[in-house]
mmJSON file of the N, C-alpha and C atoms, coordinates in Angstrom:
{"data_MODEL":{"atom_site":{
"group_PDB":["ATOM","ATOM","ATOM","ATOM","ATOM","ATOM","ATOM","ATOM","ATOM","ATOM","ATOM","ATOM","ATOM","ATOM","ATOM","ATOM","ATOM","ATOM","ATOM","ATOM","ATOM","ATOM","ATOM","ATOM","ATOM","ATOM","ATOM","ATOM","ATOM","ATOM","ATOM","ATOM","ATOM","ATOM","ATOM","ATOM","ATOM","ATOM","ATOM","ATOM","ATOM","ATOM","ATOM","ATOM","ATOM","ATOM","ATOM","ATOM","ATOM","ATOM","ATOM","ATOM","ATOM","ATOM","ATOM","ATOM","ATOM","ATOM","ATOM","ATOM","ATOM","ATOM","ATOM","ATOM","ATOM","ATOM","ATOM","ATOM","ATOM","ATOM","ATOM","ATOM","ATOM","ATOM","ATOM","ATOM","ATOM","ATOM","ATOM","ATOM","ATOM","ATOM","ATOM","ATOM","ATOM","ATOM","ATOM","ATOM","ATOM","ATOM","ATOM","ATOM","ATOM","ATOM","ATOM","ATOM","ATOM","ATOM","ATOM","ATOM","ATOM","ATOM","ATOM","ATOM","ATOM","ATOM","ATOM","ATOM","ATOM","ATOM","ATOM","ATOM","ATOM","ATOM","ATOM","ATOM","ATOM","ATOM","ATOM","ATOM","ATOM","ATOM","ATOM","ATOM","ATOM","ATOM","ATOM","ATOM","ATOM","ATOM","ATOM","ATOM","ATOM","ATOM","ATOM","ATOM","ATOM","ATOM","ATOM","ATOM","ATOM","ATOM","ATOM","ATOM","ATOM","ATOM","ATOM","ATOM","ATOM","ATOM","ATOM","ATOM","ATOM","ATOM","ATOM","ATOM","ATOM","ATOM","ATOM","ATOM","ATOM","ATOM","ATOM","ATOM","ATOM","ATOM","ATOM","ATOM","ATOM","ATOM","ATOM","ATOM","ATOM","ATOM","ATOM","ATOM","ATOM","ATOM","ATOM","ATOM","ATOM","ATOM","ATOM","ATOM","ATOM","ATOM","ATOM","ATOM","ATOM","ATOM","ATOM","ATOM","ATOM","ATOM","ATOM","ATOM","ATOM","ATOM","ATOM","ATOM","ATOM","ATOM","ATOM","ATOM","ATOM","ATOM","ATOM","ATOM","ATOM","ATOM","ATOM","ATOM","ATOM"],
"id":[1,2,3,4,5,6,7,8,9,10,11,12,13,14,15,16,17,18,19,20,21,22,23,24,25,26,27,28,29,30,31,32,33,34,35,36,37,38,39,40,41,42,43,44,45,46,47,48,49,50,51,52,53,54,55,56,57,58,59,60,61,62,63,64,65,66,67,68,69,70,71,72,73,74,75,76,77,78,79,80,81,82,83,84,85,86,87,88,89,90,91,92,93,94,95,96,97,98,99,100,101,102,103,104,105,106,107,108,109,110,111,112,113,114,115,116,117,118,119,120,121,122,123,124,125,126,127,128,129,130,131,132,133,134,135,136,137,138,139,140,141,142,143,144,145,146,147,148,149,150,151,152,153,154,155,156,157,158,159,160,161,162,163,164,165,166,167,168,169,170,171,172,173,174,175,176,177,178,179,180,181,182,183,184,185,186,187,188,189,190,191,192,193,194,195,196,197,198,199,200,201,202,203,204,205,206,207,208,209,210,211,212,213],
"type_symbol":["N","C","C","N","C","C","N","C","C","N","C","C","N","C","C","N","C","C","N","C","C","N","C","C","N","C","C","N","C","C","N","C","C","N","C","C","N","C","C","N","C","C","N","C","C","N","C","C","N","C","C","N","C","C","N","C","C","N","C","C","N","C","C","N","C","C","N","C","C","N","C","C","N","C","C","N","C","C","N","C","C","N","C","C","N","C","C","N","C","C","N","C","C","N","C","C","N","C","C","N","C","C","N","C","C","N","C","C","N","C","C","N","C","C","N","C","C","N","C","C","N","C","C","N","C","C","N","C","C","N","C","C","N","C","C","N","C","C","N","C","C","N","C","C","N","C","C","N","C","C","N","C","C","N","C","C","N","C","C","N","C","C","N","C","C","N","C","C","N","C","C","N","C","C","N","C","C","N","C","C","N","C","C","N","C","C","N","C","C","N","C","C","N","C","C","N","C","C","N","C","C","N","C","C","N","C","C","N","C","C","N","C","C"],
"label_atom_id":["N","CA","C","N","CA","C","N","CA","C","N","CA","C","N","CA","C","N","CA","C","N","CA","C","N","CA","C","N","CA","C","N","CA","C","N","CA","C","N","CA","C","N","CA","C","N","CA","C","N","CA","C","N","CA","C","N","CA","C","N","CA","C","N","CA","C","N","CA","C","N","CA","C","N","CA","C","N","CA","C","N","CA","C","N","CA","C","N","CA","C","N","CA","C","N","CA","C","N","CA","C","N","CA","C","N","CA","C","N","CA","C","N","CA","C","N","CA","C","N","CA","C","N","CA","C","N","CA","C","N","CA","C","N","CA","C","N","CA","C","N","CA","C","N","CA","C","N","CA","C","N","CA","C","N","CA","C","N","CA","C","N","CA","C","N","CA","C","N","CA","C","N","CA","C","N","CA","C","N","CA","C","N","CA","C","N","CA","C","N","CA","C","N","CA","C","N","CA","C","N","CA","C","N","CA","C","N","CA","C","N","CA","C","N","CA","C","N","CA","C","N","CA","C","N","CA","C","N","CA","C","N","CA","C","N","CA","C","N","CA","C","N","CA","C","N","CA","C"],
"label_alt_id":[null,null,null,null,null,null,null,null,null,null,null,null,null,null,null,null,null,null,null,null,null,null,null,null,null,null,null,null,null,null,null,null,null,null,null,null,null,null,null,null,null,null,null,null,null,null,null,null,null,null,null,null,null,null,null,null,null,null,null,null,null,null,null,null,null,null,null,null,null,null,null,null,null,null,null,null,null,null,null,null,null,null,null,null,null,null,null,null,null,null,null,null,null,null,null,null,null,null,null,null,null,null,null,null,null,null,null,null,null,null,null,null,null,null,null,null,null,null,null,null,null,null,null,null,null,null,null,null,null,null,null,null,null,null,null,null,null,null,null,null,null,null,null,null,null,null,null,null,null,null,null,null,null,null,null,null,null,null,null,null,null,null,null,null,null,null,null,null,null,null,null,null,null,null,null,null,null,null,null,null,null,null,null,null,null,null,null,null,null,null,null,null,null,null,null,null,null,null,null,null,null,null,null,null,null,null,null,null,null,null,null,null,null],
"label_comp_id":["UNK","UNK","UNK","UNK","UNK","UNK","UNK","UNK","UNK","UNK","UNK","UNK","UNK","UNK","UNK","UNK","UNK","UNK","UNK","UNK","UNK","UNK","UNK","UNK","UNK","UNK","UNK","UNK","UNK","UNK","UNK","UNK","UNK","UNK","UNK","UNK","UNK","UNK","UNK","UNK","UNK","UNK","UNK","UNK","UNK","UNK","UNK","UNK","UNK","UNK","UNK","UNK","UNK","UNK","UNK","UNK","UNK","UNK","UNK","UNK","UNK","UNK","UNK","UNK","UNK","UNK","UNK","UNK","UNK","UNK","UNK","UNK","UNK","UNK","UNK","UNK","UNK","UNK","UNK","UNK","UNK","UNK","UNK","UNK","UNK","UNK","UNK","UNK","UNK","UNK","UNK","UNK","UNK","UNK","UNK","UNK","UNK","UNK","UNK","UNK","UNK","UNK","UNK","UNK","UNK","UNK","UNK","UNK","UNK","UNK","UNK","UNK","UNK","UNK","UNK","UNK","UNK","UNK","UNK","UNK","UNK","UNK","UNK","UNK","UNK","UNK","UNK","UNK","UNK","UNK","UNK","UNK","UNK","UNK","UNK","UNK","UNK","UNK","UNK","UNK","UNK","UNK","UNK","UNK","UNK","UNK","UNK","UNK","UNK","UNK","UNK","UNK","UNK","UNK","UNK","UNK","UNK","UNK","UNK","UNK","UNK","UNK","UNK","UNK","UNK","UNK","UNK","UNK","UNK","UNK","UNK","UNK","UNK","UNK","UNK","UNK","UNK","UNK","UNK","UNK","UNK","UNK","UNK","UNK","UNK","UNK","UNK","UNK","UNK","UNK","UNK","UNK","UNK","UNK","UNK","UNK","UNK","UNK","UNK","UNK","UNK","UNK","UNK","UNK","UNK","UNK","UNK","UNK","UNK","UNK","UNK","UNK","UNK"],
"label_asym_id":["A","A","A","A","A","A","A","A","A","A","A","A","A","A","A","A","A","A","A","A","A","A","A","A","A","A","A","A","A","A","A","A","A","A","A","A","A","A","A","A","A","A","A","A","A","A","A","A","A","A","A","A","A","A","A","A","A","A","A","A","A","A","A","A","A","A","A","A","A","A","A","A","A","A","A","A","A","A","A","A","A","A","A","A","A","A","A","A","A","A","A","A","A","A","A","A","A","A","A","A","A","A","A","A","A","A","A","A","A","A","A","A","A","A","A","A","A","A","A","A","A","A","A","A","A","A","A","A","A","A","A","A","A","A","A","A","A","A","A","A","A","A","A","A","A","A","A","A","A","A","A","A","A","A","A","A","A","A","A","A","A","A","A","A","A","A","A","A","A","A","A","A","A","A","A","A","A","A","A","A","A","A","A","A","A","A","A","A","A","A","A","A","A","A","A","A","A","A","A","A","A","A","A","A","A","A","A","A","A","A","A","A","A"],
"label_entity_id":["1","1","1","1","1","1","1","1","1","1","1","1","1","1","1","1","1","1","1","1","1","1","1","1","1","1","1","1","1","1","1","1","1","1","1","1","1","1","1","1","1","1","1","1","1","1","1","1","1","1","1","1","1","1","1","1","1","1","1","1","1","1","1","1","1","1","1","1","1","1","1","1","1","1","1","1","1","1","1","1","1","1","1","1","1","1","1","1","1","1","1","1","1","1","1","1","1","1","1","1","1","1","1","1","1","1","1","1","1","1","1","1","1","1","1","1","1","1","1","1","1","1","1","1","1","1","1","1","1","1","1","1","1","1","1","1","1","1","1","1","1","1","1","1","1","1","1","1","1","1","1","1","1","1","1","1","1","1","1","1","1","1","1","1","1","1","1","1","1","1","1","1","1","1","1","1","1","1","1","1","1","1","1","1","1","1","1","1","1","1","1","1","1","1","1","1","1","1","1","1","1","1","1","1","1","1","1","1","1","1","1","1","1"],
"label_seq_id":[1,1,1,2,2,2,3,3,3,4,4,4,5,5,5,6,6,6,7,7,7,8,8,8,9,9,9,10,10,10,11,11,11,12,12,12,13,13,13,14,14,14,15,15,15,16,16,16,17,17,17,18,18,18,19,19,19,20,20,20,21,21,21,22,22,22,23,23,23,24,24,24,25,25,25,26,26,26,27,27,27,28,28,28,29,29,29,30,30,30,31,31,31,32,32,32,33,33,33,34,34,34,35,35,35,36,36,36,37,37,37,38,38,38,39,39,39,40,40,40,41,41,41,42,42,42,43,43,43,44,44,44,45,45,45,46,46,46,47,47,47,48,48,48,49,49,49,50,50,50,51,51,51,52,52,52,53,53,53,54,54,54,55,55,55,56,56,56,57,57,57,58,58,58,59,59,59,60,60,60,61,61,61,62,62,62,63,63,63,64,64,64,65,65,65,66,66,66,67,67,67,68,68,68,69,69,69,70,70,70,71,71,71],
"pdbx_PDB_ins_code":[null,null,null,null,null,null,null,null,null,null,null,null,null,null,null,null,null,null,null,null,null,null,null,null,null,null,null,null,null,null,null,null,null,null,null,null,null,null,null,null,null,null,null,null,null,null,null,null,null,null,null,null,null,null,null,null,null,null,null,null,null,null,null,null,null,null,null,null,null,null,null,null,null,null,null,null,null,null,null,null,null,null,null,null,null,null,null,null,null,null,null,null,null,null,null,null,null,null,null,null,null,null,null,null,null,null,null,null,null,null,null,null,null,null,null,null,null,null,null,null,null,null,null,null,null,null,null,null,null,null,null,null,null,null,null,null,null,null,null,null,null,null,null,null,null,null,null,null,null,null,null,null,null,null,null,null,null,null,null,null,null,null,null,null,null,null,null,null,null,null,null,null,null,null,null,null,null,null,null,null,null,null,null,null,null,null,null,null,null,null,null,null,null,null,null,null,null,null,null,null,null,null,null,null,null,null,null,null,null,null,null,null,null],
"Cartn_x":[82.005,82.112,81.119,81.462,80.833,80.122,79.034,78.027,77.865,78.016,77.55,76.131,75.98,74.363,74.734,73.582,73.435,73.747,74.447,74.859,76.345,77.25,78.607,79.364,80.35,81.498,82.845,83.623,85.257,85.633,86.172,86.793,88.131,88.818,90.358,91.069,90.776,91.603,92.03,91.026,90.967,91.625,92.231,92.882,94.113,94.888,96.399,95.791,94.488,94.429,94.506,95.418,95.317,94.099,93.158,92.171,91.057,91.099,90.262,90.842,92.106,92.71,92.39,92.312,91.864,90.649,89.624,88.383,88.038,88.681,88.385,88.756,90.0,90.411,89.719,88.92,87.922,86.666,86.349,85.055,85.237,86.254,86.631,86.813,87.518,87.94,87.104,86.634,85.44,86.565,87.648,88.249,89.297,89.834,90.678,92.135,92.792,94.09,94.76,93.62,93.911,94.353,95.396,95.889,95.702,94.547,94.39,95.343,95.561,96.373,95.523,95.631,94.757,95.572,95.016,95.754,95.473,96.523,96.354,96.654,95.516,95.592,96.18,96.84,97.758,96.765,96.368,95.77,96.456,95.976,96.821,96.924,98.496,98.841,98.545,97.877,97.591,98.183,98.662,99.334,98.098,98.24,97.39,97.243,98.098,98.008,97.323,97.875,97.397,96.512,96.565,95.656,96.312,97.508,97.986,98.584,98.158,98.419,99.843,100.149,101.805,101.964,103.211,103.666,103.801,104.382,104.456,105.833,106.901,108.165,108.764,108.021,108.449,108.418,109.645,109.565,108.626,108.796,108.083,107.257,106.167,105.157,105.948,106.036,106.489,105.658,104.725,103.648,103.756,103.87,103.644,104.847,105.593,106.607,106.505,105.19,104.976,105.558,105.757,106.448,105.285,105.7,104.705,104.714,103.9,103.6,102.922,103.582,102.742,102.168,100.863,100.248,100.58],
"Cartn_y":[92.338,93.153,92.215,92.179,91.087,92.274,91.725,92.417,91.515,92.056,91.124,91.511,91.084,91.386,92.69,93.407,94.693,95.949,95.293,96.26,96.853,95.982,96.667,95.893,96.821,96.669,96.39,95.611,95.855,96.719,98.076,98.94,99.143,98.151,98.472,98.299,97.924,98.124,99.736,100.455,102.0,102.733,102.201,103.004,103.671,103.229,104.095,105.053,105.062,105.904,107.505,108.035,109.68,110.347,109.96,110.778,110.588,109.226,108.72,109.566,109.47,110.268,111.655,112.337,113.826,114.023,112.992,113.272,113.091,112.267,111.73,112.989,113.448,114.569,116.091,116.039,117.12,116.975,115.792,115.22,115.632,115.188,115.257,116.595,117.421,118.952,120.028,119.725,120.728,121.764,121.338,122.016,121.367,121.771,120.879,120.987,119.938,119.974,119.462,118.985,118.552,116.915,116.457,115.152,114.226,113.504,112.546,111.528,111.068,110.023,108.852,107.763,106.591,105.429,105.179,104.053,102.484,101.906,100.443,99.606,98.745,97.858,96.401,95.827,94.583,93.28,92.484,91.623,90.854,90.469,89.992,88.481,88.004,86.674,85.866,84.67,83.844,82.452,81.744,80.312,79.422,78.928,77.745,76.536,76.217,75.302,75.646,76.835,76.994,78.424,79.054,80.229,81.598,81.397,82.404,83.676,84.853,86.024,86.405,86.468,86.606,88.06,88.721,90.037,90.096,88.932,88.984,88.608,88.601,88.412,87.194,86.255,85.086,83.937,83.046,81.758,80.595,80.803,79.732,80.448,79.863,80.454,80.434,81.662,81.554,80.842,80.257,79.71,78.191,77.419,76.33,75.606,76.515,76.298,75.806,75.902,75.354,76.407,76.086,76.833,77.595,79.035,80.072,79.917,79.861,79.879,81.06,82.068,83.36,83.075,83.465,83.319,84.572],
"Cartn_z":[76.913,77.948,79.053,80.388,81.125,82.45,82.541,83.519,84.686,85.946,87.001,87.712,88.737,89.387,89.88,89.574,90.139,89.165,88.084,86.949,87.152,88.269,88.553,87.179,87.005,85.999,86.449,86.133,86.702,85.826,86.315,85.348,85.653,86.381,86.91,85.92,84.473,83.507,82.879,83.204,82.909,83.729,84.986,86.035,85.69,84.665,84.288,83.131,82.5,81.456,82.12,81.293,81.686,81.574,80.563,80.409,81.906,82.048,83.172,84.364,84.88,85.751,85.979,84.664,84.498,84.868,84.366,84.631,85.887,86.558,88.145,88.977,88.721,89.242,89.173,88.089,88.002,88.766,88.652,89.4,91.055,91.636,92.926,93.406,92.556,92.946,92.41,91.271,90.908,89.805,89.656,88.728,87.874,86.636,85.844,86.221,85.689,86.199,87.818,88.357,89.426,89.41,89.816,89.667,91.061,90.947,92.127,92.259,93.335,93.785,94.08,93.259,93.111,93.791,94.899,95.716,94.949,94.954,94.416,95.512,95.638,96.892,96.505,97.157,96.91,97.804,97.145,97.759,98.878,100.156,101.084,100.798,101.061,100.896,102.039,101.989,102.944,102.553,103.633,103.507,103.396,102.144,101.86,103.014,103.579,104.539,106.068,106.666,107.726,107.846,106.76,106.51,107.502,107.888,108.542,107.374,107.893,106.963,106.83,105.401,105.382,105.022,105.055,104.757,103.157,102.495,100.983,100.569,101.241,100.81,101.59,102.265,102.646,101.562,101.892,100.818,101.542,102.905,103.869,104.71,104.969,106.089,107.434,108.098,109.249,110.647,110.522,111.329,111.26,109.963,109.814,109.009,108.266,107.413,105.952,105.508,104.489,103.338,102.141,101.134,100.525,100.325,99.946,98.211,97.604,96.283,95.761,95.165,94.642,93.493,93.086,91.949,90.994],
"occupancy":[1.0,1.0,1.0,1.0,1.0,1.0,1.0,1.0,1.0,1.0,1.0,1.0,1.0,1.0,1.0,1.0,1.0,1.0,1.0,1.0,1.0,1.0,1.0,1.0,1.0,1.0,1.0,1.0,1.0,1.0,1.0,1.0,1.0,1.0,1.0,1.0,1.0,1.0,1.0,1.0,1.0,1.0,1.0,1.0,1.0,1.0,1.0,1.0,1.0,1.0,1.0,1.0,1.0,1.0,1.0,1.0,1.0,1.0,1.0,1.0,1.0,1.0,1.0,1.0,1.0,1.0,1.0,1.0,1.0,1.0,1.0,1.0,1.0,1.0,1.0,1.0,1.0,1.0,1.0,1.0,1.0,1.0,1.0,1.0,1.0,1.0,1.0,1.0,1.0,1.0,1.0,1.0,1.0,1.0,1.0,1.0,1.0,1.0,1.0,1.0,1.0,1.0,1.0,1.0,1.0,1.0,1.0,1.0,1.0,1.0,1.0,1.0,1.0,1.0,1.0,1.0,1.0,1.0,1.0,1.0,1.0,1.0,1.0,1.0,1.0,1.0,1.0,1.0,1.0,1.0,1.0,1.0,1.0,1.0,1.0,1.0,1.0,1.0,1.0,1.0,1.0,1.0,1.0,1.0,1.0,1.0,1.0,1.0,1.0,1.0,1.0,1.0,1.0,1.0,1.0,1.0,1.0,1.0,1.0,1.0,1.0,1.0,1.0,1.0,1.0,1.0,1.0,1.0,1.0,1.0,1.0,1.0,1.0,1.0,1.0,1.0,1.0,1.0,1.0,1.0,1.0,1.0,1.0,1.0,1.0,1.0,1.0,1.0,1.0,1.0,1.0,1.0,1.0,1.0,1.0,1.0,1.0,1.0,1.0,1.0,1.0,1.0,1.0,1.0,1.0,1.0,1.0,1.0,1.0,1.0,1.0,1.0,1.0],
"B_iso_or_equiv":[0.0,0.0,0.0,0.0,0.0,0.0,0.0,0.0,0.0,0.0,0.0,0.0,0.0,0.0,0.0,0.0,0.0,0.0,0.0,0.0,0.0,0.0,0.0,0.0,0.0,0.0,0.0,0.0,0.0,0.0,0.0,0.0,0.0,0.0,0.0,0.0,0.0,0.0,0.0,0.0,0.0,0.0,0.0,0.0,0.0,0.0,0.0,0.0,0.0,0.0,0.0,0.0,0.0,0.0,0.0,0.0,0.0,0.0,0.0,0.0,0.0,0.0,0.0,0.0,0.0,0.0,0.0,0.0,0.0,0.0,0.0,0.0,0.0,0.0,0.0,0.0,0.0,0.0,0.0,0.0,0.0,0.0,0.0,0.0,0.0,0.0,0.0,0.0,0.0,0.0,0.0,0.0,0.0,0.0,0.0,0.0,0.0,0.0,0.0,0.0,0.0,0.0,0.0,0.0,0.0,0.0,0.0,0.0,0.0,0.0,0.0,0.0,0.0,0.0,0.0,0.0,0.0,0.0,0.0,0.0,0.0,0.0,0.0,0.0,0.0,0.0,0.0,0.0,0.0,0.0,0.0,0.0,0.0,0.0,0.0,0.0,0.0,0.0,0.0,0.0,0.0,0.0,0.0,0.0,0.0,0.0,0.0,0.0,0.0,0.0,0.0,0.0,0.0,0.0,0.0,0.0,0.0,0.0,0.0,0.0,0.0,0.0,0.0,0.0,0.0,0.0,0.0,0.0,0.0,0.0,0.0,0.0,0.0,0.0,0.0,0.0,0.0,0.0,0.0,0.0,0.0,0.0,0.0,0.0,0.0,0.0,0.0,0.0,0.0,0.0,0.0,0.0,0.0,0.0,0.0,0.0,0.0,0.0,0.0,0.0,0.0,0.0,0.0,0.0,0.0,0.0,0.0,0.0,0.0,0.0,0.0,0.0,0.0],
"pdbx_formal_charge":[null,null,null,null,null,null,null,null,null,null,null,null,null,null,null,null,null,null,null,null,null,null,null,null,null,null,null,null,null,null,null,null,null,null,null,null,null,null,null,null,null,null,null,null,null,null,null,null,null,null,null,null,null,null,null,null,null,null,null,null,null,null,null,null,null,null,null,null,null,null,null,null,null,null,null,null,null,null,null,null,null,null,null,null,null,null,null,null,null,null,null,null,null,null,null,null,null,null,null,null,null,null,null,null,null,null,null,null,null,null,null,null,null,null,null,null,null,null,null,null,null,null,null,null,null,null,null,null,null,null,null,null,null,null,null,null,null,null,null,null,null,null,null,null,null,null,null,null,null,null,null,null,null,null,null,null,null,null,null,null,null,null,null,null,null,null,null,null,null,null,null,null,null,null,null,null,null,null,null,null,null,null,null,null,null,null,null,null,null,null,null,null,null,null,null,null,null,null,null,null,null,null,null,null,null,null,null,null,null,null,null,null,null],
"auth_seq_id":[1,1,1,2,2,2,3,3,3,4,4,4,5,5,5,6,6,6,7,7,7,8,8,8,9,9,9,10,10,10,11,11,11,12,12,12,13,13,13,14,14,14,15,15,15,16,16,16,17,17,17,18,18,18,19,19,19,20,20,20,21,21,21,22,22,22,23,23,23,24,24,24,25,25,25,26,26,26,27,27,27,28,28,28,29,29,29,30,30,30,31,31,31,32,32,32,33,33,33,34,34,34,35,35,35,36,36,36,37,37,37,38,38,38,39,39,39,40,40,40,41,41,41,42,42,42,43,43,43,44,44,44,45,45,45,46,46,46,47,47,47,48,48,48,49,49,49,50,50,50,51,51,51,52,52,52,53,53,53,54,54,54,55,55,55,56,56,56,57,57,57,58,58,58,59,59,59,60,60,60,61,61,61,62,62,62,63,63,63,64,64,64,65,65,65,66,66,66,67,67,67,68,68,68,69,69,69,70,70,70,71,71,71],
"auth_comp_id":["UNK","UNK","UNK","UNK","UNK","UNK","UNK","UNK","UNK","UNK","UNK","UNK","UNK","UNK","UNK","UNK","UNK","UNK","UNK","UNK","UNK","UNK","UNK","UNK","UNK","UNK","UNK","UNK","UNK","UNK","UNK","UNK","UNK","UNK","UNK","UNK","UNK","UNK","UNK","UNK","UNK","UNK","UNK","UNK","UNK","UNK","UNK","UNK","UNK","UNK","UNK","UNK","UNK","UNK","UNK","UNK","UNK","UNK","UNK","UNK","UNK","UNK","UNK","UNK","UNK","UNK","UNK","UNK","UNK","UNK","UNK","UNK","UNK","UNK","UNK","UNK","UNK","UNK","UNK","UNK","UNK","UNK","UNK","UNK","UNK","UNK","UNK","UNK","UNK","UNK","UNK","UNK","UNK","UNK","UNK","UNK","UNK","UNK","UNK","UNK","UNK","UNK","UNK","UNK","UNK","UNK","UNK","UNK","UNK","UNK","UNK","UNK","UNK","UNK","UNK","UNK","UNK","UNK","UNK","UNK","UNK","UNK","UNK","UNK","UNK","UNK","UNK","UNK","UNK","UNK","UNK","UNK","UNK","UNK","UNK","UNK","UNK","UNK","UNK","UNK","UNK","UNK","UNK","UNK","UNK","UNK","UNK","UNK","UNK","UNK","UNK","UNK","UNK","UNK","UNK","UNK","UNK","UNK","UNK","UNK","UNK","UNK","UNK","UNK","UNK","UNK","UNK","UNK","UNK","UNK","UNK","UNK","UNK","UNK","UNK","UNK","UNK","UNK","UNK","UNK","UNK","UNK","UNK","UNK","UNK","UNK","UNK","UNK","UNK","UNK","UNK","UNK","UNK","UNK","UNK","UNK","UNK","UNK","UNK","UNK","UNK","UNK","UNK","UNK","UNK","UNK","UNK","UNK","UNK","UNK","UNK","UNK","UNK"],
"auth_asym_id":["A","A","A","A","A","A","A","A","A","A","A","A","A","A","A","A","A","A","A","A","A","A","A","A","A","A","A","A","A","A","A","A","A","A","A","A","A","A","A","A","A","A","A","A","A","A","A","A","A","A","A","A","A","A","A","A","A","A","A","A","A","A","A","A","A","A","A","A","A","A","A","A","A","A","A","A","A","A","A","A","A","A","A","A","A","A","A","A","A","A","A","A","A","A","A","A","A","A","A","A","A","A","A","A","A","A","A","A","A","A","A","A","A","A","A","A","A","A","A","A","A","A","A","A","A","A","A","A","A","A","A","A","A","A","A","A","A","A","A","A","A","A","A","A","A","A","A","A","A","A","A","A","A","A","A","A","A","A","A","A","A","A","A","A","A","A","A","A","A","A","A","A","A","A","A","A","A","A","A","A","A","A","A","A","A","A","A","A","A","A","A","A","A","A","A","A","A","A","A","A","A","A","A","A","A","A","A","A","A","A","A","A","A"],
"auth_atom_id":["N","CA","C","N","CA","C","N","CA","C","N","CA","C","N","CA","C","N","CA","C","N","CA","C","N","CA","C","N","CA","C","N","CA","C","N","CA","C","N","CA","C","N","CA","C","N","CA","C","N","CA","C","N","CA","C","N","CA","C","N","CA","C","N","CA","C","N","CA","C","N","CA","C","N","CA","C","N","CA","C","N","CA","C","N","CA","C","N","CA","C","N","CA","C","N","CA","C","N","CA","C","N","CA","C","N","CA","C","N","CA","C","N","CA","C","N","CA","C","N","CA","C","N","CA","C","N","CA","C","N","CA","C","N","CA","C","N","CA","C","N","CA","C","N","CA","C","N","CA","C","N","CA","C","N","CA","C","N","CA","C","N","CA","C","N","CA","C","N","CA","C","N","CA","C","N","CA","C","N","CA","C","N","CA","C","N","CA","C","N","CA","C","N","CA","C","N","CA","C","N","CA","C","N","CA","C","N","CA","C","N","CA","C","N","CA","C","N","CA","C","N","CA","C","N","CA","C","N","CA","C","N","CA","C","N","CA","C","N","CA","C","N","CA","C","N","CA","C"],
"pdbx_PDB_model_num":[1,1,1,1,1,1,1,1,1,1,1,1,1,1,1,1,1,1,1,1,1,1,1,1,1,1,1,1,1,1,1,1,1,1,1,1,1,1,1,1,1,1,1,1,1,1,1,1,1,1,1,1,1,1,1,1,1,1,1,1,1,1,1,1,1,1,1,1,1,1,1,1,1,1,1,1,1,1,1,1,1,1,1,1,1,1,1,1,1,1,1,1,1,1,1,1,1,1,1,1,1,1,1,1,1,1,1,1,1,1,1,1,1,1,1,1,1,1,1,1,1,1,1,1,1,1,1,1,1,1,1,1,1,1,1,1,1,1,1,1,1,1,1,1,1,1,1,1,1,1,1,1,1,1,1,1,1,1,1,1,1,1,1,1,1,1,1,1,1,1,1,1,1,1,1,1,1,1,1,1,1,1,1,1,1,1,1,1,1,1,1,1,1,1,1,1,1,1,1,1,1,1,1,1,1,1,1,1,1,1,1,1,1]
}}}
């Protein structure tokens, strides 16, 4: 287990666990059986050459024409 400054831990690997979702639903609603919708963010793609923000489905940057390589 890795700890960072301030005692924060990366718990994203627990997001899809049904028990965690159920506990979170009970915590925010005060009742059991509540199923929260957990928003999953996608990281913004940025052109490595010109730093232009990309939508995500481009093969080439519309600003400078550089090939977009997804990680």
